[in-house]
C-alpha positions in Angstrom: 0.1 -0.2 0.1 1.3 3.6 -1.1 1.9 6.3 1.8 -1.0 8.1 0.3 -3.0 5.0 0.5 -2.1 4.7 4.1 -2.5 8.3 5.1 -6.4 8.4 3.7 -7.0 4.8 5.2 -5.7 6.5 8.6 -7.7 9.4 8.3 -10.9 7.8 7.4 -11.3 10.2 4.0 -13.3 9.1 1.0 -11.7 9.6 -2.4 -12.4 8.6 -5.7 -10.2 6.9 -8.2 -9.6 9.7 -10.3 -9.0 12.1 -7.3 -6.2 9.5 -5.5 -4.5 9.4 -9.2 -4.5 13.8 -9.2 -3.5 13.7 -5.8 -0.3 11.1 -6.9 0.8 13.2 -9.4 1.6 16.6 -6.8 4.4 16.2 -4.3 2.3 18.5 -1.9 -0.8 15.9 -1.6 -0.3 15.9 2.2 -0.5 19.1 3.1 -3.7 19.7 0.6 -5.3 16.6 2.3 -4.2 18.0 5.8 -5.8 22.0 4.9 -9.1 20.2 3.5 -9.4 18.2 6.9 -8.9 21.3 8.7 -12.0 23.1 6.8 -13.9 19.9 7.9 -13.6 17.7 4.6 -13.7 14.2 4.7 -15.8 13.4 1.2 -13.1 14.6 -1.3 -13.6 15.1 -4.7 -11.9 15.9 -7.6 -12.9 19.5 -8.0 -12.0 19.7 -4.1 -8.6 18.9 -5.1 -8.1 20.7 -8.5 -9.5 24.1 -6.2 -6.9 23.7 -4.0 -4.1 23.6 -6.0 -5.1 26.4 -8.0 -5.7 28.4 -4.8 -2.0 27.3 -3.6 -0.7 28.6 -7.2 -2.4 31.9 -7.6 -2.2 32.8 -4.2 1.7 33.3 -4.7 3.3 34.1 -1.7 1.7 31.8 0.7 1.7 28.1 0.5 0.4 27.8 3.9 -2.0 29.1 6.1 -0.6 30.5 9.3 -0.2 32.9 11.5 3.9 34.2 11.6 5.9 34.7 14.9 9.1 36.9 14.7 11.6 34.9 15.1 14.1 37.5 16.7 13.4 40.1 19.4 10.6 43.1 18.5 11.1 45.8 21.1 7.4 46.5 19.9 6.1 43.3 20.9 6.8 44.4 24.8 5.2 47.8 24.1 1.8 48.6 24.7 0.2 50.1 21.5 -1.7 53.3 22.0 -4.2 54.1 19.5 -7.7 54.6 18.8 -10.1 54.5 15.6 -11.5 57.9 15.4 -15.1 56.4 14.3 -16.9 59.7 14.6 -14.7 59.9 11.1 -15.5 56.6 10.0 -18.7 55.9 7.3 -18.7 52.4 7.8 -22.6 51.6 9.1 -23.5 55.4 9.5 -24.2 55.4 5.5 -27.8 56.8 5.0 -28.1 58.8 2.2 -30.6 58.4 -0.3 -28.5 60.8 -3.3 -31.7 63.3 -3.8 -31.0 66.6 -4.4 -31.8 67.5 -0.6 -29.4 65.4 -0.2 -26.4 66.9 -2.3 -27.8 70.4 -1.1 -27.3 69.9 2.4 -24.1 68.2 2.1 -22.5 71.7 0.2 -24.7 73.7 2.6 -22.5 71.7 5.1 -19.5 71.9 3.9 -19.5 75.9 3.0 -20.3 76.8 6.5 -17.5 74.4 7.8 -14.3 75.6 5.2 -15.6 79.2 5.6 -15.4 79.8 9.4 -12.0 78.4 9.1 -11.3 81.3 6.5 -13.2 83.4 9.4 -10.7 83.0 11.9 -7.9 84.2 9.9 -6.9 87.1 11.9 -6.1 88.9 8.3 -9.5 88.6 7.4 -12.8 90.4 7.7 -15.3 89.2 5.3 -18.9 90.6 5.0 -21.5 88.5 3.4 -22.1 88.6 -0.3 -25.6 90.3 -0.1 -23.5 93.4 1.9 -21.2 94.6 -1.1 -24.0 96.8 -1.9 -23.9 98.5 0.6 -19.9 99.0 0.1 -19.0 102.2 -1.8 -17.1 101.3 -4.8 -13.3 101.3 -4.9 -13.5 100.2 -1.0 -11.6 97.1 0.2 -13.5 94.3 1.0 -13.2 90.6 2.3 -15.9 88.0 1.0 -16.0 84.4 1.2 -17.0 81.9 -1.1 -17.7 78.9 -3.0 -16.7 78.9 -6.4 -19.0 78.6 -8.7 -17.0 78.7 -12.1 -14.1 80.8 -13.5 -13.2 81.6 -16.8 -11.0 83.4 -19.3 -12.6 87.0 -20.1 -11.9 88.6 -23.4 -9.2 90.9 -22.4 -7.4 88.0 -20.7 -8.7 89.0 -17.1 -9.5 85.9 -15.1 -13.0 85.9 -14.1 -14.5 83.5 -11.2 -17.9 83.4 -9.9 -18.5 82.8 -6.2 -21.3 82.1 -3.9 -23.1 82.2 -0.5 -25.7 80.8 1.1 -27.6 83.7 -0.4 -26.4 85.4 -3.3 -23.8 85.8 -5.8 -21.0 87.9 -7.5 -17.8 88.0 -9.9 -14.2 88.2 -8.7 -12.1 89.3 -11.3 -7.9 88.8 -11.3 -6.6 91.3 -13.5 -4.1 90.0 -16.4 -1.4 92.7 -15.0 -1.4 90.7 -11.9 0.8 87.9 -12.4 1.5 86.3 -9.4 -2.1 86.2 -8.5 -2.8 84.9 -11.6 -0.4 82.2 -11.1 -1.9 81.3 -7.7 -5.5 81.5 -8.8 -4.2 78.5 -11.1 -5.2 76.6 -8.0 -8.4 77.3 -7.7 -10.8 74.5 -8.6 -15.5 74.7 -9.1 -16.6 74.1 -5.9 -13.5 75.5 -3.5 -14.6 77.6 -0.7 -11.9 80.6 -0.5 -12.1 83.8 0.3 -10.9 87.2 -1.4 -9.3 90.1 -0.4 -10.0 93.1 -3.0 -11.8 96.2 -3.8 -15.5 96.6 -5.1 -15.9 97.7 -8.8 -19.6 97.2 -9.0 -22.5 96.3 -7.0 -21.6 92.6 -7.0 -17.7 92.9 -8.8 -14.9 92.6 -6.7 -11.2 93.1 -8.5 -9.4 90.4 -6.2 -6.0 91.2 -4.8 -4.8 88.2 -2.5 -6.4 84.6 -2.3 -6.9 82.5 0.6 -8.1 78.8 1.1 -9.0 77.2 5.0 -5.2 75.7 4.8 -4.0 74.2 7.8 -2.1 76.5 10.7 2.0 76.2 10.3 3.0 74.6 13.1 6.0 72.3 13.6 5.9 68.9 13.1 4.3 67.0 16.3 6.3 64.3 17.6 6.2 62.0 20.5 8.7 60.4 23.2 9.0 56.6 22.6 11.0 55.4 19.0 7.9 53.8 17.4 7.4 53.2 13.7 4.8 53.5 11.5 4.7 52.2 8.4 2.3 52.4 5.1 1.5 50.4 1.7 -1.0 50.3 -0.3 -2.3 48.7 -3.8 -1.5 45.3 -3.9 -3.6 44.3 -6.5 -4.2 40.6 -5.2 -5.5 38.6 -9.0 -3.8 41.0 -11.2 -1.3 39.6 -13.6 1.2 42.3 -12.8 1.2 41.4 -9.1 4.2 41.5 -7.9 4.6 38.0 -5.7 8.6 37.9 -5.2 8.9 41.5 -3.8 6.1 40.8 -1.5 7.4 37.7 -0.2 10.5 39.8 1.2 8.2 42.7 2.5 6.8 39.6 4.8 10.4 38.1 5.1 11.4 42.4 6.3 8.4 42.6 9.0 9.4 39.5 10.6 13.2 40.3 10.6 14.6 37.4 8.0 17.9 37.6 6.5 18.6 41.4 7.8 21.6 43.2 9.8 21.4 44.2 13.2 20.3 47.6 12.3 18.0 46.7 10.1 16.6 44.6 12.8 16.4 47.3 15.2 14.4 48.8 13.3 11.4 46.8 12.2 11.5 45.6 15.8 9.8 49.1 16.7 7.4 48.9 13.7 4.2 49.1 15.8 1.7 50.4 13.4 0.9 49.6 9.6 -1.7 51.9 7.1 -2.5 49.3 4.3 -4.4 52.2 2.1 -6.4 50.5 -0.2 -6.5 48.6 -4.0 -6.2 45.7 -1.8 -7.4 43.4 -4.5 -7.9 43.7 -8.2 -11.7 43.1 -8.3 -13.6 41.8 -10.8 -15.0 44.0 -13.8 -13.8 46.9 -12.2 -13.3 47.9 -15.9 -14.1 46.6 -19.6 -11.8 43.7 -20.3 -10.5 43.5 -16.8 -10.9 39.4 -17.0 -8.1 39.2 -19.5 -5.9 40.7 -16.7 -6.3 38.4 -14.2 -4.6 35.1 -12.6 -7.5 35.3 -9.9 -11.1 36.0 -11.1 -13.0 35.2 -7.8 -13.4 38.4 -5.7 -13.6 36.0 -2.5 -10.6 33.9 -3.5 -8.7 37.0 -4.3 -9.8 38.3 -0.8 -8.3 35.1 0.4 -5.1 35.0 -1.1 -4.9 38.4 0.7 -5.6 37.2 3.9 -3.0 34.5 3.2 -0.3 38.0 2.8 -1.7 39.9 5.7 -1.6 36.6 8.2 1.8 36.5 7.9 2.4 39.8 9.5 4.2 39.9 13.0 1.0 39.9 15.6 2.1 42.5 17.8 1.6 44.8 14.6 -1.3 47.0 14.3 -2.4 46.9 11.3 -4.9 49.1 9.7 -6.8 48.5 6.2 -9.0 50.5 4.3 -10.6 50.3 0.6 -9.7 51.6 -2.5 -11.7 51.8 -5.7 -10.8 47.8 -6.7 -12.5 46.9 -3.7 -15.2 45.3 -2.9 -17.0 48.2 -1.6 -19.0 51.1 -3.0 -17.4 53.0 -5.8 -18.7 56.2 -4.7 -16.9 58.1 -1.7 -16.9 58.0 1.3 -15.8 54.7 1.1 -17.1 52.4 4.2 -15.1 49.6 5.4 -14.4 46.5 3.8 -17.0 44.0 5.0 -15.8 41.0 7.1 -17.1 38.2 5.1 -14.1 38.9 2.6 -11.4 38.6 5.3 -12.7 36.2 8.3 -10.1 35.1 9.3 -8.1 38.4 9.7 -11.6 39.6 11.7 -10.8 37.4 14.0 -7.5 38.7 15.1 -7.1 41.7 17.1 -4.7 43.6 15.6 -6.3 44.1 12.2 -8.7 47.0 11.8 -10.9 47.8 8.8 -11.6 51.4 8.6 -13.1 53.7 5.7 -11.5 55.8 3.3 -11.2 58.0 4.0 -10.9 57.5 7.7 -8.5 58.7 10.7 -6.8 56.3 13.5 -5.0 58.4 16.5 -2.0 56.2 17.3 0.1 57.8 20.4 -1.2 60.6 20.6 -0.8 61.4 16.6 -3.3 62.1 14.3 -3.3 59.9 11.3 -5.7 60.5 8.0 -6.0 57.2 6.1 -7.1 58.1 2.6 -7.0 55.8 -0.5 -6.7 59.0 -2.7 -8.6 58.5 -5.7 -9.7 62.6 -5.8 -6.3 63.6 -6.5 -6.6 61.5 -9.7 -9.4 64.5 -10.7 -6.9 67.2 -9.4 -4.2 66.2 -11.5 -6.6 66.4 -14.8 -8.0 70.0 -13.5 -4.8 71.4 -13.0 -1.3 71.7 -15.3 1.2 71.5 -12.2 0.4 68.5 -10.7 1.2 64.7 -12.1 0.8 60.8 -10.9 4.9 60.9 -10.1 4.2 63.2 -7.4 0.9 62.6 -5.5 2.0 63.9 -2.4 2.2 67.4 -4.2 -1.6 66.5 -5.2 -2.3 65.9 -1.1 -1.1 69.2 -0.6 -3.8 70.8 -2.1 -6.5 69.0 -0.4 -5.1 70.1 2.8 -5.0 73.7 1.7 -8.5 73.4 0.4 -9.4 71.2 3.9 -11.6 69.2 1.8 -10.9 65.0 0.0 -13.8 66.3 -2.2 -12.2 69.2 -4.3 -14.5 69.5 -7.3 -17.7 67.6 -7.7 -19.0 66.6 -11.3 -15.2 64.9 -12.1 -14.9 60.9 -12.5 -15.1 60.1 -9.0 -18.3 59.9 -7.5 -19.3 61.2 -4.2 -22.5 60.3 -1.8 -24.2 62.9 -0.2 -24.1 61.6 3.8 -25.7 63.8 6.3 -22.3 64.0 7.9 -19.5 65.4 5.5 -16.7 63.0 6.2 -14.7 64.5 3.2 -14.0 68.0 4.8 -10.5 67.7 6.7 -11.8 68.9 9.8 -8.7 68.2 12.3 -4.7 68.8 11.7 -3.3 65.7 10.7 0.1 64.4 12.1 0.8 62.1 9.3 -1.4 61.5 6.0 -0.8 57.7 4.5 -2.5 57.9 0.2 -2.3 55.7 -2.2 -3.9 55.0 -5.6 -0.9 56.2 -8.0 1.1 53.7 -7.4 4.5 56.0 -6.8 6.1 56.5 -3.6 6.2 60.2 -2.5 7.3 61.9 0.5 6.7 65.6 1.7 6.2 67.4 5.0 3.7 70.5 4.8 3.1 73.3 7.6 4.4 70.3 10.2 2.0 67.4 8.7 4.1 64.8 6.7 2.1 62.9 3.5 3.4 59.6 2.9 2.6 57.2 -0.1 3.5 54.0 -0.2 3.5 52.9 -3.4 2.6 49.5 -5.0 2.8 45.9 -5.5 2.0 45.4 -8.9 4.1 46.2 -12.1 3.5 48.7 -14.9 0.1 48.0 -16.5 -0.7 48.2 -19.9 -2.7 51.2 -18.9 0.0 52.8 -17.7 2.3 52.4 -20.0 0.4 54.4 -22.7 -0.1 57.0 -20.4 3.5 57.0 -19.8 2.9 56.8 -15.7 5.9 54.6 -14.5 5.1 53.2 -10.9 7.7 52.5 -7.9 6.8 48.9 -6.9 8.2 47.6 -3.9 9.0 50.7 -1.9 7.8 50.4 1.7 8.2 53.7 3.3 8.2 53.4 7.3 8.7 56.7 9.6 10.0 57.5 13.3 7.4 58.7 15.0 10.2 60.7 17.3 12.4 61.6 14.9 9.7 61.9 11.5 12.5 60.6 9.7 11.8 57.9 6.7 13.3 55.1 5.9 12.5 53.4 3.0 12.8 49.6 2.5 13.7 48.5 -1.1 12.1 45.1 -2.0 13.5 44.5 -5.6 16.7 45.6 -5.2 20.1 44.1 -3.6 20.6 47.6 -1.0 17.3 46.7 1.3 17.0 50.2 3.1 17.8 53.6 3.0 16.8 56.9 4.4 15.0 59.2 2.5 13.9 63.1 3.1 10.4 63.9 3.4 10.6 67.4 0.9 9.4 70.1 4.0 7.0 72.9 1.9 5.0 75.6 3.2 6.5 77.3 6.0 6.2 80.5 4.5 3.0 81.6 3.2 1.9 78.1 2.2 5.0 78.1 -0.8 7.9 76.2 -0.7 
């Protein structure tokens, strides 16, 4: 009797002759059968075996599902985590929008009130309601606040901007000779809430002299006393034929301290928080013809393979997972957390947390804004000074506007929730974004922005538009010093300190 038949008889399994023949041709037959037994299968047909073989091949990174314990002494393991998911800013389970005109009207009114109040707190502004303009004498100075309705170039090459508040509208004109102000006005988008300092020219007409956004205040980066690290990554796109299996496996090895120098072990051993920022799987039917670019065509199996990867992360690292456009949630923002039915094994673990996009998490007293980042696409397509290779600069624009929904009506859809989850109501210490498949770091007015790149090689679409991604680069940041270390998983030189460009210390400029 063969070893396979002895195993089958010993375990009391029922298999057909064809199933036994298939198993005999696979060197990992014992592992496959043990996994099926653990799943409660004792009558095993050939379909079950084929599915298990295919799943093992396609999930790529993990051949065996288990929670890996680190085999080095990690300092973070003995240090209790200090974090809070700021549920007041998380739409998960709180969505009650019906998508009516009234819902949209309420959303925009709430947005205007919130952002205009931020502008009114500026010491250099004394704004009046637009309806009060009639009482202001011609050529007198005046400050106003409004939401941008539209902007255009006049026949004399001046820039016209129509703004409105809750009562009425007015026209703001930026003269062609005001070159610096015109450059600044390039940052204005429809639906922005802005303040104008200018002079009255007509009954509902202002000549602009200065422009202000709600913006975040200038401050020094906040740090903590302990040396603790946070890391961020995104865009695994599990199921894609461009998924980088080998680099992802090296990432898991890195997190578990495998084959590292003493210096590298000292850093990774202090990694206590990890933000996984959307597009965790490729999804199915996200765009026309996607099926031809998938190696896993079942959304549940995509998440199963994603779980297999995540389960290997050390148990002392707190992992926060938000969705992206490819995940199994609604396409429109704000996106609720991914349903636990897709990741039941992770749901059972105390160190995994499913959050919305956008969402906020407080770690060690520092506030983290977590946002996959699709509105940055619309931002880039609306202006000439941004591109996908510098996603961090797009996020700076959103911080200036204090709004993750800067322009309604673009490619990115939004849900008019009763509560405005897209407004940046707090001042974040750290912002974690993804979506652009390109690493990028910047510190703006004390807020550090990090994009963790991706785990997918250049796609056909990216080739067509000339975008070159930066896969396999994992940034971690020291919360004591704000120093960023970039871990390279696709080259021999594993680790490198990088500098986040500091901007916005003077008038919000570089």
